[in-house]
C-alpha positions in Angstrom: -9.1 -188.3 -37.0 -8.5 -185.0 -35.1 -5.0 -183.4 -35.1 -2.8 -183.7 -32.1 -2.0 -180.7 -29.9 0.8 -180.2 -27.4 -0.6 -179.3 -23.9 1.1 -178.2 -20.7 0.1 -179.2 -17.3 -1.0 -176.1 -15.4 0.0 -175.5 -11.8 -2.8 -176.6 -9.5 -4.0 -176.3 -6.0 -2.1 -178.0 -3.1 -2.0 -181.8 -3.2 -3.1 -181.9 -6.9 -0.3 -184.4 -7.5 -2.4 -186.9 -5.6 -5.4 -186.4 -7.9 -6.0 -187.8 -11.3 -7.9 -184.8 -12.7 -4.9 -182.7 -13.6 -5.5 -179.7 -15.9 -3.8 -179.8 -19.3 -3.9 -176.6 -21.4 -3.5 -176.9 -25.2 -0.8 -174.6 -26.5 0.2 -175.4 -30.1 0.4 -178.1 -32.8 3.6 -180.2 -32.6 4.5 -178.9 -36.0 4.9 -175.4 -34.6 8.1 -176.5 -32.8 11.4 -176.6 -34.6 14.5 -177.9 -32.9 16.6 -175.0 -31.7 13.8 -172.5 -31.7 11.3 -171.6 -29.0 7.6 -170.8 -29.1 5.8 -168.6 -26.5 2.2 -169.3 -25.4 -0.2 -167.5 -23.1 -1.7 -169.3 -20.2 -5.2 -168.8 -18.8 -3.8 -167.1 -15.7 -2.0 -164.5 -17.8 1.4 -166.2 -17.5 3.5 -167.3 -20.4 5.2 -170.6 -21.2 8.2 -171.1 -23.5 8.1 -174.4 -25.5 11.2 -176.1 -27.1 11.9 -179.2 -29.1 15.2 -181.0 -28.8 16.9 -182.7 -31.8 15.4 -186.1 -30.7 11.9 -184.7 -30.9 11.3 -184.3 -27.1 9.3 -181.2 -26.1 10.1 -179.1 -23.1 8.2 -176.2 -21.5 9.5 -173.6 -19.0 8.2 -170.3 -17.8 8.9 -167.6 -20.4 9.9 -164.9 -17.9 13.6 -164.2 -17.5 14.0 -163.9 -13.7 17.0 -161.7 -14.0 15.3 -159.0 -16.1 11.6 -159.6 -15.7 11.2 -159.7 -19.5 9.2 -162.5 -21.2 11.9 -163.5 -23.6 13.2 -167.0 -22.9 11.3 -168.5 -25.9 13.7 -166.3 -28.0 16.8 -167.7 -26.4 19.5 -170.0 -27.9 19.3 -173.6 -27.1 22.2 -176.0 -26.4 23.4 -178.6 -24.0 25.9 -178.7 -21.2 27.0 -182.0 -19.7 24.3 -183.7 -21.7 21.6 -181.4 -20.2 19.4 -179.3 -22.6 19.3 -175.6 -21.8 18.1 -172.3 -23.2 20.2 -169.2 -22.8 18.3 -165.9 -22.2 18.7 -163.6 -25.2 19.3 -160.7 -22.8 21.9 -161.5 -20.2 22.8 -165.0 -21.5 22.1 -167.0 -18.3 21.3 -170.6 -19.1 18.3 -172.5 -17.8 18.0 -176.3 -17.7 15.0 -177.3 -19.8 14.3 -180.3 -17.6 14.6 -178.8 -14.2 14.3 -175.0 -14.7 17.5 -174.5 -12.7 19.8 -171.6 -13.8 23.1 -173.2 -14.7 24.9 -169.9 -13.9 23.3 -169.1 -10.6 22.0 -172.0 -8.5 19.8 -169.7 -6.4 17.6 -168.9 -9.4 15.2 -171.1 -11.4 12.2 -170.8 -13.7 9.0 -172.9 -13.6 8.9 -176.2 -15.5 5.7 -177.6 -17.1 5.1 -181.2 -18.1 4.2 -181.5 -21.8 2.1 -184.1 -23.6 0.2 -184.6 -26.8 -3.5 -184.6 -26.7 -6.0 -185.6 -29.4 -5.4 -188.0 -32.2 
């Protein structure tokens, strides 16, 4: 039995949502995530993703780049919830980003990318 790995769905070419051959990139073991703490992973295109685990055990993945400063730090932010929505607050300027949608809760004109997460292997 091989161990499971968390993988994120990579952005693909136009109309990829209509195809079944989506690209999943393995990023870390589920045990690497601890509720309330983020983990950063490098993507094949040189980008970064920040992964989080909520208290119920659901994983989330968003872009790691803080759009207000350009620094790759969101994985080091504080997690919480507002109105029942999980978020991470940037460790630099404290803007909060919804972990489900990527929307900035403090500036609706700003967002970060969101990645689907799933376990692969078994």
